[in-house]
C-alpha positions, 0 to 999 in steps of 0.5 A: 225876708225881715229879721228871719234872714239870719235867724240861727238854724240847727244843723244836721249832720246826716248820712242818707243811707244810714237808719240812725240818721233816718230817724232823726230827720223822720223826727224832724219832719213830724215836729216841723222844726227847721234845719240845714241838713248836710249829707255826709255819706260814707267816703264823702268829702263832707264826712271827712271835712265834718271830722277833721273840724270836730264837728262830730262829738262821737266821730260819727253821724248823726250830729246835730248842732243846736242854734247856739253852737251846742252839739249833741251825738248819738241818734237816740240822744237827739230823738230825746231832746227834739222830742222833749214836751211833745207827746211822742214821749208818753207822760206816764212814767212806766210807759216812758220806761217801756219806751226807753226800754225799746230804745235801749234794746234797739241800740244793743241788740237790734242794730247790731244785727238788722243794721250790720247785715244791711252794711255788709251787703250794701257797702263795698268797703264792708264786703270783705267782713261779708262771709257766708257764715257771718251773713247766715249768722246775722239772717238768723239772729235778726229773724229772732229779733224780728219775732220779738217786734212782731209778738209785741206788735201782733197785740198792739199798734205801737211798741210802747203806750197806745200811740206812736212814741220815740220807741217806733221811730227809733226802731223804724230806722233800720226796720224799714229796709230790713227786707229790701237792704238787709234780705231778712224775710219780712213776710214772716212778720205780718205785724211788723209790716202793718206797724211800718206802714202806719209809721210811713203814713205819718206826715213827712216821714216818707220825705225824710 
């Protein structure tokens, strides 16, 4: 083992059922960066301990602890940190801005609808909020958001530029389970489904 035995390693506090955590695990798999993953599912002792220890900058996962002890929160900020200097961040300023636009859209528009509907139907502690009216509203709004992606991806393979970028990894997190966990009609969105398959085919994605 030699000198590497005690080498510092990044640590990721990750919620297995969360798309926000999934996208960070995918990026770590794609870049091959060594990391120790601490599973912190809803209601788990590990999550309670992480909060008690002050390990989560915004009180939620994911959170990434760097080799020097610096802790980063917010999934898209973690993506940006991990991808800096890689070809997942476009070198062209306008393409990079389009990538960031999709990442902002994901957190401001997509996640509050697509992810929330999945949470309402998947987590027992959210069941009281899962009224038929709210679920129907989220379904309609989610289909409209997926159509935005469909329109973009019908014309090109990736959301920003001519190759995979952080925009794609960011939006994959909750879109990949939109049908299975959220009940969205993914057969309406063939271009989105082809895009999901392209991302799933990247090395390490399905193991993340």
